[in-house]
C-alpha positions as CSV (number, residue, x, y, z in Angstrom):
1,M,-3.4,-4.3,14.8
2,T,-5.0,-3.9,18.2
3,E,-6.7,-6.9,19.7
4,N,-10.1,-5.4,19.2
5,L,-9.5,-4.9,15.4
6,K,-8.1,-8.5,15.3
7,Q,-11.4,-9.8,16.8
8,Q,-13.5,-7.8,14.4
9,T,-11.5,-9.0,11.3
10,Q,-11.8,-12.6,12.5
11,Q,-15.6,-12.3,12.9
12,T,-15.7,-10.8,9.4
13,Q,-13.8,-13.6,7.9
14,Q,-15.9,-16.3,9.8
15,S,-19.1,-14.8,8.6
16,R,-18.2,-14.1,5.0
17,P,-20.0,-16.3,2.5
18,T,-18.0,-17.9,-0.3
19,P,-19.2,-16.4,-3.6
20,A,-19.4,-18.8,-6.5
21,T,-16.8,-16.6,-8.3
22,Q,-14.3,-16.5,-5.4
23,P,-10.9,-17.1,-6.9
24,A,-9.1,-20.3,-6.0
25,T,-5.6,-19.1,-7.0
26,V,-4.4,-15.5,-6.6
27,L,-1.1,-14.0,-7.8
28,V,0.4,-11.4,-5.3
29,T,2.9,-9.6,-7.5
30,A,5.1,-8.4,-4.6
31,A,4.4,-10.9,-1.9
32,S,7.5,-9.9,0.1
33,G,6.4,-6.2,0.3
34,K,4.7,-4.3,3.0
35,S,1.2,-4.9,1.8
36,G,1.9,-8.0,-0.2
37,H,3.0,-10.3,2.6
38,R,0.0,-9.2,4.6
39,V,-2.4,-10.0,1.8
40,A,-0.8,-13.4,1.0
41,E,-1.0,-14.4,4.6
42,R,-4.7,-13.5,4.8
43,L,-5.5,-15.2,1.5
44,A,-3.8,-18.4,2.8
45,E,-6.0,-18.3,5.9
46,H,-9.0,-18.4,3.7
47,G,-7.8,-21.5,1.9
48,V,-6.9,-19.6,-1.3
49,T,-3.8,-20.9,-3.2
50,V,-1.3,-18.0,-3.2
51,R,1.2,-17.5,-5.9
52,A,3.7,-15.4,-4.1
53,G,5.5,-13.4,-6.7
54,S,8.8,-11.8,-5.9
55,R,12.3,-11.4,-7.6
56,T,13.8,-14.1,-5.6
57,G,11.0,-16.4,-4.4
58,E,9.5,-19.6,-5.8
59,V,7.3,-17.7,-8.2
60,P,9.7,-15.3,-10.0
61,F,8.2,-11.8,-10.6
62,D,10.0,-8.8,-11.5
63,W,8.6,-5.6,-13.0
64,E,11.8,-5.0,-14.8
65,D,11.7,-8.5,-16.4
66,E,8.5,-8.8,-18.4
67,S,9.4,-12.5,-19.2
68,T,8.4,-13.3,-15.6
69,W,5.0,-11.9,-15.9
70,G,3.2,-14.4,-18.0
71,P,4.5,-17.5,-16.1
72,A,3.5,-15.9,-12.8
73,L,-0.1,-15.2,-14.1
74,R,-0.5,-18.6,-15.6
75,G,-3.2,-20.6,-13.8
76,A,-4.2,-17.5,-11.5
77,D,-7.9,-16.6,-11.2
78,A,-7.1,-13.2,-9.7
79,A,-4.1,-10.9,-8.9
80,Y,-3.2,-8.3,-6.5
81,V,-1.0,-5.8,-8.4
82,T,1.4,-3.6,-6.6
83,Y,3.9,-1.7,-9.0
84,Y,7.4,-0.9,-7.9
85,P,8.7,1.7,-7.2
86,D,5.4,3.7,-7.5
87,L,2.4,3.6,-9.9
88,A,3.0,7.2,-10.6
89,G,6.6,6.5,-11.6
90,P,8.2,6.4,-15.1
91,G,7.3,3.4,-17.1
92,A,4.2,2.4,-15.0
93,V,1.5,3.2,-17.7
94,D,3.3,1.0,-20.3
95,A,3.8,-1.7,-17.8
96,M,0.2,-1.8,-16.6
97,R,-1.0,-1.9,-20.3
98,R,1.3,-4.9,-21.1
99,F,0.4,-6.7,-17.8
100,G,-3.3,-6.2,-18.4
101,R,-3.0,-7.9,-21.7
102,L,-1.1,-10.8,-20.4
103,A,-3.7,-11.2,-17.6
104,A,-6.6,-11.1,-20.1
105,E,-4.8,-13.7,-22.4
106,G,-4.2,-16.0,-19.3
107,G,-7.8,-16.1,-18.3
108,V,-7.5,-14.0,-15.1
109,R,-11.0,-13.0,-13.9
110,R,-10.3,-10.3,-11.3
111,L,-7.5,-7.7,-10.7
112,V,-7.0,-5.5,-7.6
113,L,-4.5,-2.6,-8.0
114,L,-2.8,-0.7,-5.3
115,S,-2.7,3.0,-6.3
116,G,-2.0,6.3,-4.5
117,R,-4.3,9.2,-3.6
118,G,-4.0,12.4,-5.6
119,E,-1.5,11.1,-8.1
120,P,-2.5,12.0,-11.6
121,E,0.1,9.8,-13.2
122,A,-1.1,6.9,-11.2
123,V,-4.7,7.4,-12.5
124,R,-3.2,7.1,-16.1
125,A,-1.7,3.8,-15.1
126,E,-5.0,2.6,-13.6
127,D,-6.7,3.4,-16.9
128,A,-4.0,1.5,-18.8
129,L,-4.5,-1.6,-16.8
130,R,-8.3,-1.3,-17.3
131,E,-7.9,-1.3,-21.1
132,A,-7.4,-5.0,-21.3
133,G,-11.0,-5.6,-20.0
134,V,-10.1,-7.7,-16.9
135,P,-12.6,-6.6,-14.2
136,L,-10.6,-4.3,-12.0
137,T,-10.9,-2.8,-8.5
138,V,-8.6,0.2,-7.7
139,V,-7.5,0.7,-4.0
140,R,-6.1,4.2,-3.6
141,A,-4.2,4.5,-0.3
142,A,-3.0,7.3,1.8
143,F,0.5,7.3,3.3
144,F,1.1,4.1,5.3
145,A,1.5,4.4,9.1
146,Q,3.9,1.6,8.8
147,N,6.3,3.9,6.8
148,F,7.5,4.8,10.2
149,S,8.1,1.3,11.4
150,E,9.0,-0.7,8.2
151,G,9.6,1.9,5.6
152,A,11.4,5.1,4.6
153,F,10.8,6.9,7.9
154,A,11.8,4.1,10.2
155,G,15.5,5.3,10.4
156,G,14.5,8.7,11.3
157,V,12.3,7.5,14.2
158,L,15.4,5.6,15.4
159,D,17.6,8.6,15.0
160,G,15.1,10.9,16.7
161,E,14.6,13.2,13.8
162,I,12.3,12.7,10.8
163,P,13.3,15.1,7.9
164,F,10.7,15.6,5.2
165,P,9.3,18.2,2.8
166,A,5.8,18.3,4.3
167,G,5.6,21.6,6.1
168,D,2.5,21.8,8.3
169,T,0.4,19.7,5.8
170,A,-1.8,17.0,7.4
171,E,-2.3,13.4,6.2
172,P,-4.8,10.7,7.2
173,F,-2.2,8.0,7.7
174,L,-3.6,4.5,6.8
175,D,-2.8,1.4,8.8
176,L,-1.5,-1.4,6.4
177,E,-3.6,-3.9,8.4
178,D,-6.8,-2.2,7.3
179,L,-5.4,-2.0,3.6
180,A,-4.7,-5.8,3.6
181,D,-8.3,-6.5,5.0
182,V,-9.8,-4.4,2.3
183,V,-7.7,-5.9,-0.5
184,V,-8.6,-9.5,0.6
185,T,-12.3,-8.6,0.9
186,V,-12.3,-7.1,-2.7
187,L,-10.5,-10.1,-4.1
188,L,-12.8,-12.7,-2.4
189,D,-16.1,-11.0,-2.5
190,D,-18.3,-10.0,-5.5
191,G,-19.7,-6.6,-6.1
192,H,-16.4,-4.5,-6.1
193,E,-15.5,-4.9,-9.8
194,G,-15.2,-1.6,-11.5
195,L,-15.1,0.4,-8.2
196,T,-12.3,2.5,-6.7
197,H,-11.9,2.5,-3.0
198,E,-10.0,5.4,-1.4
199,L,-8.6,4.4,1.9
200,T,-7.4,6.6,4.8
201,G,-7.0,6.6,8.5
202,P,-9.7,8.1,10.7
203,R,-8.1,11.5,11.4
204,L,-5.6,14.1,10.0
205,L,-2.1,14.4,11.5
206,T,0.7,16.6,10.6
207,F,4.3,15.3,10.8
208,H,4.6,17.3,14.0
209,D,1.6,15.4,15.3
210,V,3.2,12.2,14.1
211,A,6.3,12.9,15.9
212,A,4.5,13.6,19.1
213,E,2.5,10.3,18.9
214,L,5.7,8.2,18.3
215,S,7.4,10.1,21.1
216,A,4.6,9.0,23.5
217,A,4.6,5.5,22.2
218,T,8.4,5.0,22.4
219,G,9.2,7.1,25.4
220,R,11.9,8.9,23.5
221,R,12.0,12.4,22.0
222,I,11.3,12.3,18.3
223,E,11.1,15.4,16.2
224,Y,9.9,16.2,12.8
225,V,12.3,18.5,10.8
226,P,10.7,20.3,7.9
227,V,13.1,20.5,5.0
228,S,13.0,22.2,1.5
229,G,12.7,20.2,-1.6
230,D,16.2,21.0,-2.6
231,D,17.6,19.8,0.7
232,Y,15.5,16.6,0.5
233,V,17.0,15.9,-3.0
234,A,20.4,16.3,-1.5
235,M,19.7,14.1,1.4
236,L,18.4,11.3,-0.9
237,Q,21.4,11.5,-3.0
238,E,23.7,11.4,0.0
239,S,21.9,8.2,1.1
240,G,22.6,6.6,-2.3
241,F,19.7,7.6,-4.6
242,P,20.7,8.4,-8.2
243,A,20.1,12.1,-8.9
244,E,17.1,11.5,-11.2
245,D,15.4,9.3,-8.8
246,A,16.0,11.7,-5.9
247,L,14.4,14.5,-7.8
248,W,11.4,12.5,-9.0
249,L,10.6,11.2,-5.5
250,T,10.9,14.6,-4.1
251,E,8.7,16.1,-6.7
252,L,6.1,13.4,-5.9
253,F,6.2,13.9,-2.2
254,T,6.0,17.7,-2.6
255,M,3.0,17.4,-4.7
256,L,1.2,14.9,-2.4
257,M,1.9,17.2,0.5
258,D,0.3,20.3,-1.0
259,G,-2.9,19.8,0.8
260,R,-4.8,17.8,-1.9
261,N,-5.2,14.7,0.4
262,A,-5.8,16.5,3.7
263,H,-9.1,14.9,4.3
264,P,-10.2,11.5,5.6
265,T,-12.5,9.2,3.7
266,D,-14.9,6.4,4.8
267,G,-13.5,3.9,2.4
268,V,-12.4,1.4,5.1
269,Q,-15.9,1.6,6.8
270,R,-17.7,1.1,3.5
271,V,-15.7,-2.0,2.6
272,L,-15.2,-3.6,6.0
273,G,-18.2,-2.3,8.0
274,R,-15.9,-1.0,10.7
275,A,-13.7,2.1,11.4
276,P,-10.1,2.3,10.4
277,G,-7.3,1.9,13.0
278,D,-6.0,5.0,14.5
279,F,-2.4,6.1,14.3
280,S,-1.9,6.2,18.0
281,A,-2.9,2.4,18.2
282,F,-0.5,1.6,15.3
283,A,2.3,3.4,17.2
284,K,1.6,1.7,20.5
285,D,1.5,-1.7,18.9
286,A,4.6,-1.2,16.9
287,A,6.5,-0.1,19.9
288,A,5.4,-3.0,21.9
289,S,6.4,-5.4,19.1
290,G,10.0,-3.9,19.3
291,A,9.8,-2.1,15.9
292,W,12.0,0.6,17.3
293,S,14.1,-1.3,19.6
294,A,17.4,-1.3,17.6
């Protein structure tokens, strides 16, 4: 996050009134994840007791082990829900339905769910979580800018080639710092229950554009390499993905890059009262922090 955005965020935090319904204890279901650790850190700065759920942490939480869900929810006023591996994935709808019931039984008063833009199966999972009746806010996010520094594309940046089946389709990449600020706001402030916030960055970039931005930030030549769906499936299998998972991921990516999400939204502006961070600022900050120094 740039220094200017940090100052804006700090001013927002300092000026925010404390609602009578602000949760005292929040479960973060994947507190070691890319968005989860950012949300957990911000909540702690606000004096909120954070239940940092993870498969190996002090608060055990594993989407593949339902016996961990109830104990993690016990005593929580609210929860930030991020489903692994993806809310559009197999099993997500049933998991959300069961998790929602446990949350309602445990007295949870507010849920914030991370979802994806343009994913019909994710919408089904959203609806399943909503069935339990716990007030829900959905945050639908664009592709994360940090996927190039902390996620699936980081290795490609280091190698100088980013292979992906996106063609020339553009995407309004979202800075995870903005996502975390939005999630914390809707967790702590009243008035967001029942809403869906669709979050993007401020402008569209193709993967060719991204490669150019990353080249400028790192001082190294980085290229985007368009590949077919079949080739991407093969690449994922070669890197260790089971065939079924490789096919499902490729089909998901191909669908999301068909142009359905090729438009920015004003979601960040509406929630935070400021513009979202630009990809170029993310790239410069990530390079300065040593994200691609290996």
